[in-house]
N, CA, C and O atoms as a GROMACS GRO file, in nm:
protein
  604
    1MET      N    1   2.224   1.294   0.026
    1MET     CA    2   2.081   1.284   0.014
    1MET      C    3   2.017   1.330   0.145
    1MET      O    4   2.071   1.303   0.252
    2GLY      N    5   1.904   1.398   0.136
    2GLY     CA    6   1.836   1.451   0.253
    2GLY      C    7   1.761   1.346   0.332
    2GLY      O    8   1.760   1.228   0.297
    3LEU      N    9   1.698   1.391   0.439
    3LEU     CA   10   1.623   1.300   0.524
    3LEU      C   11   1.482   1.275   0.472
    3LEU      O   12   1.418   1.177   0.512
    4THR      N   13   1.432   1.362   0.385
    4THR     CA   14   1.299   1.340   0.328
    4THR      C   15   1.313   1.278   0.190
    4THR      O   16   1.413   1.298   0.121
    5GLY      N   17   1.212   1.202   0.153
    5GLY     CA   18   1.219   1.136   0.023
    5GLY      C   19   1.082   1.104  -0.031
    5GLY      O   20   0.980   1.111   0.039
    6LYS      N   21   1.082   1.069  -0.159
    6LYS     CA   22   0.958   1.033  -0.228
    6LYS      C   23   0.994   0.932  -0.336
    6LYS      O   24   1.086   0.953  -0.415
    7LEU      N   25   0.920   0.821  -0.339
    7LEU     CA   26   0.935   0.720  -0.443
    7LEU      C   27   0.802   0.706  -0.514
    7LEU      O   28   0.697   0.704  -0.449
    8VAL      N   29   0.806   0.695  -0.647
    8VAL     CA   30   0.683   0.682  -0.726
    8VAL      C   31   0.701   0.572  -0.828
    8VAL      O   32   0.804   0.565  -0.896
    9ALA      N   33   0.602   0.484  -0.839
    9ALA     CA   34   0.601   0.379  -0.942
    9ALA      C   35   0.466   0.378  -1.009
    9ALA      O   36   0.362   0.387  -0.943
   10GLU      N   37   0.466   0.367  -1.140
   10GLU     CA   38   0.342   0.351  -1.216
   10GLU      C   39   0.349   0.216  -1.285
   10GLU      O   40   0.446   0.183  -1.353
   11LEU      N   41   0.243   0.137  -1.266
   11LEU     CA   42   0.237   0.002  -1.321
   11LEU      C   43   0.112  -0.014  -1.406
   11LEU      O   44   0.004   0.035  -1.371
   12GLU      N   45   0.126  -0.083  -1.518
   12GLU     CA   46   0.012  -0.113  -1.602
   12GLU      C   47  -0.058  -0.236  -1.547
   12GLU      O   48   0.006  -0.331  -1.502
   13LEU      N   49  -0.191  -0.233  -1.551
   13LEU     CA   50  -0.273  -0.348  -1.511
   13LEU      C   51  -0.353  -0.396  -1.630
   13LEU      O   52  -0.413  -0.315  -1.702
   14ARG      N   53  -0.355  -0.525  -1.652
   14ARG     CA   54  -0.444  -0.581  -1.753
   14ARG      C   55  -0.580  -0.610  -1.692
   14ARG      O   56  -0.681  -0.618  -1.762
   15SER      N   57  -0.582  -0.625  -1.560
   15SER     CA   58  -0.709  -0.649  -1.491
   15SER      C   59  -0.778  -0.515  -1.463
   15SER      O   60  -0.725  -0.409  -1.495
   16SER      N   61  -0.894  -0.522  -1.405
   16SER     CA   62  -0.974  -0.403  -1.379
   16SER      C   63  -0.913  -0.313  -1.270
   16SER      O   64  -0.882  -0.359  -1.160
   17GLY      N   65  -0.896  -0.187  -1.303
   17GLY     CA   66  -0.851  -0.090  -1.204
   17GLY      C   67  -0.954  -0.070  -1.095
   17GLY      O   68  -0.920  -0.043  -0.980
   18ASP      N   69  -1.082  -0.082  -1.132
   18ASP     CA   70  -1.189  -0.070  -1.032
   18ASP      C   71  -1.180  -0.181  -0.928
   18ASP      O   72  -1.197  -0.156  -0.809
   19LEU      N   73  -1.153  -0.304  -0.974
   19LEU     CA   74  -1.140  -0.416  -0.880
   19LEU      C   75  -1.018  -0.396  -0.789
   19LEU      O   76  -1.024  -0.422  -0.669
   20PHE      N   77  -0.909  -0.349  -0.847
   20PHE     CA   78  -0.789  -0.323  -0.769
   20PHE      C   79  -0.818  -0.218  -0.662
   20PHE      O   80  -0.788  -0.238  -0.544
   21TYR      N   81  -0.877  -0.106  -0.703
   21TYR     CA   82  -0.909   0.002  -0.610
   21TYR      C   83  -1.004  -0.046  -0.500
   21TYR      O   84  -0.986  -0.014  -0.383
   22ASP      N   85  -1.105  -0.123  -0.538
   22ASP     CA   86  -1.202  -0.174  -0.441
   22ASP      C   87  -1.134  -0.263  -0.337
   22ASP      O   88  -1.165  -0.255  -0.218
   23MET      N   89  -1.041  -0.347  -0.382
   23MET     CA   90  -0.972  -0.434  -0.288
   23MET      C   91  -0.886  -0.352  -0.192
   23MET      O   92  -0.888  -0.376  -0.071
   24ILE      N   93  -0.812  -0.256  -0.245
   24ILE     CA   94  -0.724  -0.174  -0.160
   24ILE      C   95  -0.803  -0.089  -0.061
   24ILE      O   96  -0.766  -0.078   0.056
   25SER      N   97  -0.912  -0.028  -0.108
   25SER     CA   98  -0.984   0.066  -0.022
   25SER      C   99  -1.090  -0.001   0.066
   25SER      O  100  -1.099   0.028   0.185
   26ASN      N  101  -1.170  -0.090   0.008
   26ASN     CA  102  -1.284  -0.147   0.081
   26ASN      C  103  -1.263  -0.288   0.135
   26ASN      O  104  -1.330  -0.329   0.230
   27LYS      N  105  -1.170  -0.361   0.075
   27LYS     CA  106  -1.150  -0.501   0.114
   27LYS      C  107  -1.002  -0.534   0.133
   27LYS      O  108  -0.955  -0.635   0.081
   28PRO      N  109  -0.928  -0.452   0.206
   28PRO     CA  110  -0.785  -0.481   0.220
   28PRO      C  111  -0.758  -0.613   0.291
   28PRO      O  112  -0.651  -0.672   0.274
   29HIS      N  113  -0.854  -0.661   0.368
   29HIS     CA  114  -0.838  -0.790   0.435
   29HIS      C  115  -0.837  -0.906   0.334
   29HIS      O  116  -0.803  -1.018   0.371
   30HIS      N  117  -0.874  -0.882   0.208
   30HIS     CA  118  -0.869  -0.984   0.103
   30HIS      C  119  -0.732  -0.990   0.035
   30HIS      O  120  -0.704  -1.084  -0.039
   31ILE      N  121  -0.648  -0.891   0.060
   31ILE     CA  122  -0.516  -0.888  -0.005
   31ILE      C  123  -0.434  -1.011   0.034
   31ILE      O  124  -0.355  -1.061  -0.046
   32SER      N  125  -0.451  -1.059   0.156
   32SER     CA  126  -0.376  -1.178   0.199
   32SER      C  127  -0.416  -1.302   0.119
   32SER      O  128  -0.338  -1.396   0.109
   33LYS      N  129  -0.536  -1.303   0.062
   33LYS     CA  130  -0.576  -1.413  -0.026
   33LYS      C  131  -0.509  -1.401  -0.162
   33LYS      O  132  -0.472  -1.501  -0.223
   34ALA      N  133  -0.492  -1.278  -0.210
   34ALA     CA  134  -0.432  -1.254  -0.341
   34ALA      C  135  -0.279  -1.262  -0.336
   34ALA      O  136  -0.215  -1.299  -0.434
   35SER      N  137  -0.222  -1.227  -0.222
   35SER     CA  138  -0.076  -1.220  -0.209
   35SER      C  139  -0.029  -1.279  -0.076
   35SER      O  140   0.032  -1.208   0.004
   36PRO      N  141  -0.058  -1.408  -0.051
   36PRO     CA  142  -0.028  -1.466   0.080
   36PRO      C  143   0.120  -1.474   0.116
   36PRO      O  144   0.155  -1.478   0.233
   37ARG      N  145   0.207  -1.477   0.016
   37ARG     CA  146   0.350  -1.483   0.048
   37ARG      C  147   0.403  -1.348   0.097
   37ARG      O  148   0.508  -1.342   0.160
   38HIS      N  149   0.329  -1.241   0.067
   38HIS     CA  150   0.373  -1.107   0.107
   38HIS      C  151   0.290  -1.048   0.221
   38HIS      O  152   0.343  -0.979   0.308
   39VAL      N  153   0.159  -1.075   0.221
   39VAL     CA  154   0.069  -1.018   0.321
   39VAL      C  155   0.000  -1.131   0.396
   39VAL      O  156  -0.070  -1.213   0.335
   40GLN      N  157   0.020  -1.136   0.526
   40GLN     CA  158  -0.040  -1.241   0.607
   40GLN      C  159  -0.174  -1.199   0.667
   40GLN      O  160  -0.252  -1.283   0.711
   41GLY      N  161  -0.201  -1.069   0.668
   41GLY     CA  162  -0.329  -1.025   0.722
   41GLY      C  163  -0.342  -0.874   0.722
   41GLY      O  164  -0.244  -0.800   0.720
   42CYS      N  165  -0.467  -0.831   0.725
   42CYS     CA  166  -0.502  -0.690   0.740
   42CYS      C  167  -0.627  -0.688   0.826
   42CYS      O  168  -0.733  -0.736   0.785
   43ASN      N  169  -0.616  -0.632   0.944
   43ASN     CA  170  -0.727  -0.630   1.037
   43ASN      C  171  -0.769  -0.487   1.068
   43ASN      O  172  -0.686  -0.396   1.077
   44LEU      N  173  -0.897  -0.470   1.082
   44LEU     CA  174  -0.952  -0.340   1.116
   44LEU      C  175  -0.934  -0.316   1.266
   44LEU      O  176  -0.978  -0.396   1.348
   45HIS      N  177  -0.870  -0.207   1.301
   45HIS     CA  178  -0.846  -0.172   1.441
   45HIS      C  179  -0.951  -0.072   1.490
   45HIS      O  180  -0.996  -0.078   1.605
   46ALA      N  181  -0.990   0.022   1.402
   46ALA     CA  182  -1.090   0.123   1.438
   46ALA      C  183  -1.159   0.171   1.310
   46ALA      O  184  -1.098   0.173   1.203
   47GLY      N  185  -1.286   0.209   1.323
   47GLY     CA  186  -1.360   0.260   1.209
   47GLY      C  187  -1.418   0.148   1.126
   47GLY      O  188  -1.456   0.043   1.178
   48LYS      N  189  -1.425   0.170   0.993
   48LYS     CA  190  -1.474   0.065   0.903
   48LYS      C  191  -1.394   0.070   0.774
   48LYS      O  192  -1.349   0.176   0.731
   49PHE      N  193  -1.379  -0.048   0.712
   49PHE     CA  194  -1.305  -0.053   0.586
   49PHE      C  195  -1.369   0.042   0.486
   49PHE      O  196  -1.492   0.049   0.475
   50GLY      N  197  -1.287   0.114   0.412
   50GLY     CA  198  -1.335   0.205   0.310
   50GLY      C  199  -1.373   0.343   0.361
   50GLY      O  200  -1.432   0.421   0.287
   51ALA      N  201  -1.340   0.374   0.486
   51ALA     CA  202  -1.377   0.503   0.543
   51ALA      C  203  -1.255   0.578   0.594
   51ALA      O  204  -1.171   0.520   0.662
   52PRO      N  205  -1.245   0.707   0.562
   52PRO     CA  206  -1.136   0.787   0.616
   52PRO      C  207  -1.143   0.789   0.769
   52PRO      O  208  -1.251   0.786   0.828
   53GLY      N  209  -1.027   0.793   0.832
   53GLY     CA  210  -1.021   0.792   0.978
   53GLY      C  211  -1.011   0.653   1.036
   53GLY      O  212  -0.985   0.637   1.155
   54SER      N  213  -1.030   0.551   0.952
   54SER     CA  214  -1.016   0.414   0.999
   54SER      C  215  -0.870   0.381   1.023
   54SER      O  216  -0.781   0.445   0.968
   55VAL      N  217  -0.848   0.281   1.105
   55VAL     CA  218  -0.713   0.235   1.134
   55VAL      C  219  -0.706   0.085   1.104
   55VAL      O  220  -0.789   0.007   1.152
   56VAL      N  221  -0.606   0.047   1.023
   56VAL     CA  222  -0.588  -0.094   0.989
   56VAL      C  223  -0.449  -0.138   1.031
   56VAL      O  224  -0.354  -0.060   1.032
   57ILE      N  225  -0.440  -0.266   1.066
   57ILE     CA  226  -0.312  -0.325   1.105
   57ILE      C  227  -0.274  -0.428   1.000
   57ILE      O  228  -0.348  -0.522   0.972
   58TRP      N  229  -0.154  -0.409   0.942
   58TRP     CA  230  -0.103  -0.497   0.838
   58TRP      C  231   0.002  -0.590   0.896
   58TRP      O  232   0.086  -0.549   0.975
   59ASN      N  233  -0.004  -0.717   0.855
   59ASN     CA  234   0.101  -0.814   0.884
   59ASN      C  235   0.158  -0.856   0.749
   59ASN      O  236   0.085  -0.909   0.664
   60TYR      N  237   0.287  -0.832   0.729
   60TYR     CA  238   0.349  -0.857   0.599
   60TYR      C  239   0.492  -0.904   0.620
   60TYR      O  240   0.545  -0.899   0.731
   61LYS      N  241   0.553  -0.951   0.512
   61LYS     CA  242   0.692  -0.996   0.519
   61LYS      C  243   0.776  -0.922   0.417
   61LYS      O  244   0.735  -0.902   0.302
   62ILE      N  245   0.894  -0.883   0.461
   62ILE     CA  246   0.995  -0.827   0.372
   62ILE      C  247   1.120  -0.913   0.390
   62ILE      O  248   1.174  -0.923   0.500
   63ASP      N  249   1.165  -0.973   0.280
   63ASP     CA  250   1.281  -1.063   0.284
   63ASP      C  251   1.264  -1.173   0.389
   63ASP      O  252   1.360  -1.210   0.457
   64GLY      N  253   1.142  -1.225   0.402
   64GLY     CA  254   1.115  -1.332   0.497
   64GLY      C  255   1.097  -1.288   0.640
   64GLY      O  256   1.064  -1.370   0.726
   65LYS      N  257   1.117  -1.160   0.669
   65LYS     CA  258   1.103  -1.108   0.806
   65LYS      C  259   0.961  -1.059   0.827
   65LYS      O  260   0.909  -0.978   0.749
   66ALA      N  261   0.897  -1.108   0.934
   66ALA     CA  262   0.761  -1.064   0.968
   66ALA      C  263   0.764  -0.919   1.014
   66ALA      O  264   0.846  -0.881   1.099
   67CYS      N  265   0.674  -0.839   0.958
   67CYS     CA  266   0.664  -0.697   0.992
   67CYS      C  267   0.518  -0.663   1.023
   67CYS      O  268   0.426  -0.732   0.980
   68VAL      N  269   0.501  -0.555   1.097
   68VAL     CA  270   0.368  -0.507   1.132
   68VAL      C  271   0.362  -0.357   1.106
   68VAL      O  272   0.459  -0.285   1.129
   69GLY      N  273   0.247  -0.312   1.058
   69GLY     CA  274   0.226  -0.170   1.039
   69GLY      C  275   0.084  -0.132   1.078
   69GLY      O  276  -0.011  -0.203   1.043
   70LYS      N  277   0.070  -0.024   1.148
   70LYS     CA  278  -0.061   0.029   1.185
   70LYS      C  279  -0.079   0.159   1.108
   70LYS      O  280  -0.003   0.254   1.125
   71ASP      N  281  -0.182   0.161   1.022
   71ASP     CA  282  -0.201   0.273   0.931
   71ASP      C  283  -0.335   0.342   0.954
   71ASP      O  284  -0.437   0.277   0.976
   72LEU      N  285  -0.331   0.473   0.947
   72LEU     CA  286  -0.451   0.555   0.949
   72LEU      C  287  -0.491   0.580   0.804
   72LEU      O  288  -0.409   0.623   0.723
   73VAL      N  289  -0.616   0.553   0.771
   73VAL     CA  290  -0.666   0.585   0.637
   73VAL      C  291  -0.695   0.734   0.637
   73VAL      O  292  -0.797   0.779   0.690
   74GLU      N  293  -0.604   0.811   0.578
   74GLU     CA  294  -0.616   0.957   0.579
   74GLU      C  295  -0.719   1.007   0.479
   74GLU      O  296  -0.806   1.088   0.512
   75VAL      N  297  -0.708   0.959   0.355
   75VAL     CA  298  -0.792   1.011   0.248
   75VAL      C  299  -0.841   0.895   0.162
   75VAL      O  300  -0.764   0.807   0.126
   76ILE      N  301  -0.970   0.897   0.130
   76ILE     CA  302  -1.026   0.809   0.028
   76ILE      C  303  -1.100   0.900  -0.069
   76ILE      O  304  -1.196   0.967  -0.033
   77ASP      N  305  -1.052   0.901  -0.193
   77ASP     CA  306  -1.112   0.983  -0.298
   77ASP      C  307  -1.172   0.887  -0.401
   77ASP      O  308  -1.103   0.841  -0.492
   78VAL      N  309  -1.301   0.859  -0.386
   78VAL     CA  310  -1.369   0.763  -0.472
   78VAL      C  311  -1.369   0.811  -0.617
   78VAL      O  312  -1.349   0.731  -0.709
   79LYS      N  313  -1.392   0.939  -0.638
   79LYS     CA  314  -1.399   0.993  -0.774
   79LYS      C  315  -1.267   0.972  -0.849
   79LYS      O  316  -1.268   0.931  -0.965
   80ASN      N  317  -1.156   0.998  -0.784
   80ASN     CA  318  -1.024   0.984  -0.847
   80ASN      C  319  -0.958   0.850  -0.816
   80ASN      O  320  -0.842   0.829  -0.853
   81LYS      N  321  -1.030   0.760  -0.750
   81LYS     CA  322  -0.981   0.626  -0.715
   81LYS      C  323  -0.843   0.632  -0.649
   81LYS      O  324  -0.745   0.574  -0.697
   82SER      N  325  -0.840   0.704  -0.538
   82SER     CA  326  -0.715   0.724  -0.465
   82SER      C  327  -0.738   0.698  -0.316
   82SER      O  328  -0.844   0.729  -0.262
   83ILE      N  329  -0.637   0.641  -0.253
   83ILE     CA  330  -0.642   0.620  -0.108
   83ILE      C  331  -0.504   0.651  -0.051
   83ILE      O  332  -0.401   0.617  -0.111
   84THR      N  333  -0.502   0.716   0.065
   84THR     CA  334  -0.376   0.752   0.131
   84THR      C  335  -0.376   0.695   0.272
   84THR      O  336  -0.468   0.717   0.351
   85PHE      N  337  -0.269   0.620   0.302
   85PHE     CA  338  -0.246   0.566   0.434
   85PHE      C  339  -0.131   0.640   0.499
   85PHE      O  340  -0.028   0.665   0.435
   86LYS      N  341  -0.147   0.676   0.625
   86LYS     CA  342  -0.037   0.733   0.704
   86LYS      C  343   0.002   0.629   0.808
   86LYS      O  344  -0.080   0.588   0.890
   87VAL      N  345   0.126   0.587   0.804
   87VAL     CA  346   0.175   0.488   0.899
   87VAL      C  347   0.188   0.556   1.035
   87VAL      O  348   0.254   0.659   1.047
   88ILE      N  349   0.124   0.498   1.137
   88ILE     CA  350   0.127   0.560   1.270
   88ILE      C  351   0.201   0.477   1.374
   88ILE      O  352   0.244   0.529   1.477
   89GLU      N  353   0.217   0.347   1.346
   89GLU     CA  354   0.293   0.259   1.437
   89GLU      C  355   0.349   0.144   1.356
   89GLU      O  356   0.304   0.118   1.244
   90GLY      N  357   0.447   0.075   1.413
   90GLY     CA  358   0.499  -0.045   1.349
   90GLY      C  359   0.646  -0.035   1.313
   90GLY      O  360   0.715   0.059   1.351
   91ASP      N  361   0.691  -0.135   1.239
   91ASP     CA  362   0.833  -0.148   1.206
   91ASP      C  363   0.888  -0.027   1.132
   91ASP      O  364   1.002   0.014   1.158
   92LEU      N  365   0.813   0.032   1.043
   92LEU     CA  366   0.862   0.149   0.969
   92LEU      C  367   0.894   0.267   1.060
   92LEU      O  368   0.982   0.347   1.030
   93MET      N  369   0.822   0.278   1.170
   93MET     CA  370   0.843   0.390   1.261
   93MET      C  371   0.973   0.380   1.340
   93MET      O  372   1.011   0.473   1.411
   94ASN      N  373   1.043   0.264   1.327
   94ASN     CA  374   1.175   0.251   1.388
   94ASN      C  375   1.281   0.324   1.306
   94ASN      O  376   1.390   0.352   1.355
   95LYS      N  377   1.248   0.355   1.178
   95LYS     CA  378   1.344   0.418   1.089
   95LYS      C  379   1.296   0.552   1.033
   95LYS      O  380   1.376   0.633   0.986
   96TYR      N  381   1.166   0.573   1.038
   96TYR     CA  382   1.109   0.692   0.974
   96TYR      C  383   1.025   0.772   1.072
   96TYR      O  384   0.948   0.717   1.151
   97LYS      N  385   1.040   0.902   1.064
   97LYS     CA  386   0.963   0.995   1.147
   97LYS      C  387   0.822   1.008   1.092
   97LYS      O  388   0.726   1.027   1.167
   98PHE      N  389   0.811   0.999   0.961
   98PHE     CA  390   0.685   1.018   0.890
   98PHE      C  391   0.686   0.925   0.770
   98PHE      O  392   0.786   0.914   0.700
   99PHE      N  393   0.572   0.857   0.745
   99PHE     CA  394   0.564   0.768   0.629
   99PHE      C  395   0.420   0.766   0.579
   99PHE      O  396   0.326   0.737   0.654
  100LYS      N  397   0.404   0.797   0.452
  100LYS     CA  398   0.272   0.802   0.391
  100LYS      C  399   0.275   0.724   0.259
  100LYS      O  400   0.371   0.734   0.182
  101ILE      N  401   0.170   0.647   0.234
  101ILE     CA  402   0.158   0.568   0.112
  101ILE      C  403   0.027   0.606   0.043
  101ILE      O  404  -0.080   0.599   0.102
  102THR      N  405   0.038   0.647  -0.085
  102THR     CA  406  -0.081   0.681  -0.164
  102THR      C  407  -0.088   0.589  -0.285
  102THR      O  408   0.012   0.566  -0.353
  103ILE      N  409  -0.208   0.537  -0.310
  103ILE     CA  410  -0.232   0.450  -0.424
  103ILE      C  411  -0.340   0.514  -0.509
  103ILE      O  412  -0.447   0.551  -0.459
  104ASN      N  413  -0.312   0.528  -0.639
  104ASN     CA  414  -0.411   0.581  -0.735
  104ASN      C  415  -0.430   0.477  -0.845
  104ASN      O  416  -0.335   0.411  -0.886
  105THR      N  417  -0.552   0.464  -0.892
  105THR     CA  418  -0.576   0.384  -1.012
  105THR      C  419  -0.644   0.474  -1.114
  105THR      O  420  -0.724   0.560  -1.080
  106ALA      N  421  -0.610   0.451  -1.241
  106ALA     CA  422  -0.669   0.532  -1.347
  106ALA      C  423  -0.682   0.448  -1.473
  106ALA      O  424  -0.589   0.376  -1.511
  107PRO      N  425  -0.798   0.457  -1.540
  107PRO     CA  426  -0.813   0.386  -1.667
  107PRO      C  427  -0.736   0.460  -1.777
  107PRO      O  428  -0.736   0.583  -1.782
  108MET      N  429  -0.673   0.384  -1.862
  108MET     CA  430  -0.604   0.440  -1.977
  108MET      C  431  -0.672   0.382  -2.102
  108MET      O  432  -0.770   0.308  -2.089
  109ALA      N  433  -0.624   0.413  -2.218
  109ALA     CA  434  -0.688   0.368  -2.342
  109ALA      C  435  -0.700   0.215  -2.351
  109ALA      O  436  -0.808   0.163  -2.375
  110GLU      N  437  -0.589   0.145  -2.331
  110GLU     CA  438  -0.591   0.000  -2.348
  110GLU      C  439  -0.562  -0.078  -2.220
  110GLU      O  440  -0.562  -0.202  -2.222
  111PHE      N  441  -0.539  -0.011  -2.111
  111PHE     CA  442  -0.507  -0.077  -1.985
  111PHE      C  443  -0.542   0.016  -1.870
  111PHE      O  444  -0.588   0.128  -1.892
  112ASN      N  445  -0.521  -0.031  -1.750
  112ASN     CA  446  -0.539   0.051  -1.630
  112ASN      C  447  -0.402   0.078  -1.570
  112ASN      O  448  -0.308   0.002  -1.590
  113MET      N  449  -0.393   0.187  -1.497
  113MET     CA  450  -0.267   0.226  -1.435
  113MET      C  451  -0.284   0.229  -1.283
  113MET      O  452  -0.385   0.276  -1.231
  114VAL      N  453  -0.183   0.177  -1.214
  114VAL     CA  454  -0.175   0.189  -1.069
  114VAL      C  455  -0.050   0.270  -1.038
  114VAL      O  456   0.058   0.242  -1.090
  115LYS      N  457  -0.066   0.369  -0.954
  115LYS     CA  458   0.047   0.454  -0.916
  115LYS      C  459   0.063   0.447  -0.764
  115LYS      O  460  -0.029   0.476  -0.689
  116TRP      N  461   0.181   0.407  -0.722
  116TRP     CA  462   0.218   0.404  -0.580
  116TRP      C  463   0.310   0.522  -0.553
  116TRP      O  464   0.406   0.546  -0.626
  117THR      N  465   0.280   0.597  -0.447
  117THR     CA  466   0.366   0.707  -0.405
  117THR      C  467   0.398   0.689  -0.257
  117THR      O  468   0.308   0.680  -0.174
  118LEU      N  469   0.526   0.683  -0.226
  118LEU     CA  470   0.572   0.675  -0.088
  118LEU      C  471   0.640   0.807  -0.054
  118LEU      O  472   0.731   0.851  -0.125
  119GLU      N  473   0.596   0.870   0.054
  119GLU     CA  474   0.658   0.992   0.104
  119GLU      C  475   0.702   0.965   0.246
  119GLU      O  476   0.628   0.906   0.325
  120TYR      N  477   0.822   1.010   0.280
  120TYR     CA  478   0.876   0.974   0.410
  120TYR      C  479   0.982   1.073   0.457
  120TYR      O  480   1.036   1.152   0.379
  121GLU      N  481   1.008   1.066   0.586
  121GLU     CA  482   1.119   1.140   0.646
  121GLU      C  483   1.192   1.043   0.737
  121GLU      O  484   1.132   0.982   0.826
  122LYS      N  485   1.321   1.029   0.715
  122LYS     CA  486   1.405   0.938   0.793
  122LYS      C  487   1.429   0.996   0.932
  122LYS      O  488   1.433   1.118   0.950
  123LEU      N  489   1.447   0.908   1.028
  123LEU     CA  490   1.479   0.952   1.164
  123LEU      C  491   1.621   1.006   1.174
  123LEU      O  492   1.648   1.097   1.252
  124TYR      N  493   1.714   0.949   1.095
  124TYR     CA  494   1.853   0.991   1.098
  124TYR      C  495   1.919   0.957   0.965
  124TYR      O  496   1.862   0.884   0.884
  125LYS      N  497   2.038   1.009   0.942
  125LYS     CA  498   2.106   0.999   0.813
  125LYS      C  499   2.134   0.856   0.766
  125LYS      O  500   2.124   0.831   0.645
  126GLY      N  501   2.165   0.765   0.850
  126GLY     CA  502   2.205   0.631   0.809
  126GLY      C  503   2.093   0.540   0.761
  126GLY      O  504   2.120   0.428   0.719
  127VAL      N  505   1.969   0.584   0.766
  127VAL     CA  506   1.855   0.501   0.727
  127VAL      C  507   1.850   0.487   0.574
  127VAL      O  508   1.863   0.584   0.500
  128ASP      N  509   1.833   0.362   0.530
  128ASP     CA  510   1.822   0.334   0.386
  128ASP      C  511   1.691   0.387   0.330
  128ASP      O  512   1.594   0.409   0.402
  129GLU      N  513   1.691   0.407   0.199
  129GLU     CA  514   1.566   0.439   0.130
  129GLU      C  515   1.476   0.315   0.140
  129GLU      O  516   1.529   0.203   0.145
  130PRO      N  517   1.345   0.329   0.144
  130PRO     CA  518   1.256   0.214   0.162
  130PRO      C  519   1.234   0.133   0.033
  130PRO      O  520   1.120   0.106  -0.006
  131ILE      N  521   1.343   0.096  -0.032
  131ILE     CA  522   1.336   0.024  -0.159
  131ILE      C  523   1.275  -0.115  -0.142
  131ILE      O  524   1.198  -0.159  -0.227
  132LYS      N  525   1.306  -0.184  -0.034
  132LYS     CA  526   1.250  -0.318  -0.013
  132LYS      C  527   1.099  -0.312   0.003
  132LYS      O  528   1.028  -0.397  -0.050
  133LEU      N  529   1.049  -0.213   0.074
  133LEU     CA  530   0.903  -0.196   0.087
  133LEU      C  531   0.843  -0.160  -0.048
  133LEU      O  532   0.736  -0.209  -0.084
  134PHE      N  533   0.910  -0.076  -0.122
  134PHE     CA  534   0.865  -0.035  -0.255
  134PHE      C  535   0.850  -0.156  -0.346
  134PHE      O  536   0.750  -0.170  -0.416
  135LYS      N  537   0.951  -0.244  -0.346
  135LYS     CA  538   0.946  -0.367  -0.426
  135LYS      C  539   0.833  -0.458  -0.378
  135LYS      O  540   0.766  -0.522  -0.459
  136LEU      N  541   0.812  -0.463  -0.248
  136LEU     CA  542   0.704  -0.543  -0.192
  136LEU      C  543   0.569  -0.495  -0.246
  136LEU      O  544   0.486  -0.577  -0.286
  137LEU      N  545   0.546  -0.365  -0.246
  137LEU     CA  546   0.419  -0.310  -0.295
  137LEU      C  547   0.399  -0.339  -0.444
  137LEU      O  548   0.287  -0.365  -0.488
  138ILE      N  549   0.506  -0.335  -0.520
  138ILE     CA  550   0.497  -0.369  -0.662
  138ILE      C  551   0.462  -0.516  -0.679
  138ILE      O  552   0.380  -0.551  -0.763
  139ASN      N  553   0.524  -0.603  -0.600
  139ASN     CA  554   0.492  -0.746  -0.607
  139ASN      C  555   0.349  -0.775  -0.564
  139ASN      O  556   0.282  -0.860  -0.623
  140ILE      N  557   0.301  -0.705  -0.463
  140ILE     CA  558   0.162  -0.721  -0.420
  140ILE      C  559   0.068  -0.679  -0.532
  140ILE      O  560  -0.034  -0.744  -0.556
  141THR      N  561   0.100  -0.571  -0.602
  141THR     CA  562   0.019  -0.525  -0.715
  141THR      C  563   0.011  -0.634  -0.821
  141THR      O  564  -0.096  -0.661  -0.874
  142LYS      N  565   0.124  -0.694  -0.853
  142LYS     CA  566   0.126  -0.802  -0.954
  142LYS      C  567   0.044  -0.921  -0.908
  142LYS      O  568  -0.028  -0.981  -0.988
  143ASP      N  569   0.053  -0.955  -0.779
  143ASP     CA  570  -0.025  -1.066  -0.725
  143ASP      C  571  -0.175  -1.038  -0.732
  143ASP      O  572  -0.254  -1.127  -0.767
  144ILE      N  573  -0.214  -0.916  -0.700
  144ILE     CA  574  -0.357  -0.879  -0.706
  144ILE      C  575  -0.406  -0.887  -0.850
  144ILE      O  576  -0.518  -0.932  -0.876
  145GLU      N  577  -0.323  -0.843  -0.943
  145GLU     CA  578  -0.361  -0.850  -1.085
  145GLU      C  579  -0.385  -0.995  -1.126
  145GLU      O  580  -0.488  -1.025  -1.188
  146VAL      N  581  -0.293  -1.084  -1.094
  146VAL     CA  582  -0.309  -1.227  -1.128
  146VAL      C  583  -0.434  -1.282  -1.062
  146VAL      O  584  -0.509  -1.356  -1.126
  147TYR      N  585  -0.457  -1.247  -0.939
  147TYR     CA  586  -0.576  -1.293  -0.864
  147TYR      C  587  -0.704  -1.252  -0.937
  147TYR      O  588  -0.796  -1.333  -0.951
  148HIS      N  589  -0.709  -1.128  -0.983
  148HIS     CA  590  -0.830  -1.081  -1.053
  148HIS      C  591  -0.842  -1.140  -1.193
  148HIS      O  592  -0.954  -1.163  -1.239
  149LEU      N  593  -0.732  -1.165  -1.260
  149LEU     CA  594  -0.737  -1.225  -1.394
  149LEU      C  595  -0.783  -1.371  -1.387
  149LEU      O  596  -0.846  -1.421  -1.481
  150GLN      N  597  -0.753  -1.438  -1.277
  150GLN     CA  598  -0.791  -1.579  -1.262
  150GLN      C  599  -0.934  -1.595  -1.211
  150GLN      O  600  -0.991  -1.704  -1.220
  151ALA      N  601  -0.991  -1.488  -1.158
  151ALA     CA  602  -1.126  -1.498  -1.098
  151ALA      C  603  -1.232  -1.515  -1.205
  151ALA      O  604  -1.351  -1.525  -1.172
   0.00000   0.00000   0.00000
């Protein structure tokens, strides 16, 4: 397997895709309320929430281990309900030369769809695929859905 990779997951949401997108793009600091076992905080480092060029710092746990990530909000596409984060510092940068996370939401006939895309380049051959992070993002999606359904 090469040093570059891409993982994609599409999940159905029974809750509003608009609410999900709004939380991810404009209110990421609320994710810790929806998914406290996975996300301990999201703080604005530069810019403003919901704006391209902003920088946010995430505090999260993978397998009980505290992790930190500093992400640049590269793209926010309101029309297509998409946001792209480029990881610029943090635990992932110990294993990856490049790491980008894109989230899209789309309404379907009877439900909403959330699509997570992870694109990355490993620093060296022995680095594992980011499956644990991928599972974490899926669990956070489920937590956000439950949070919105209970509201």
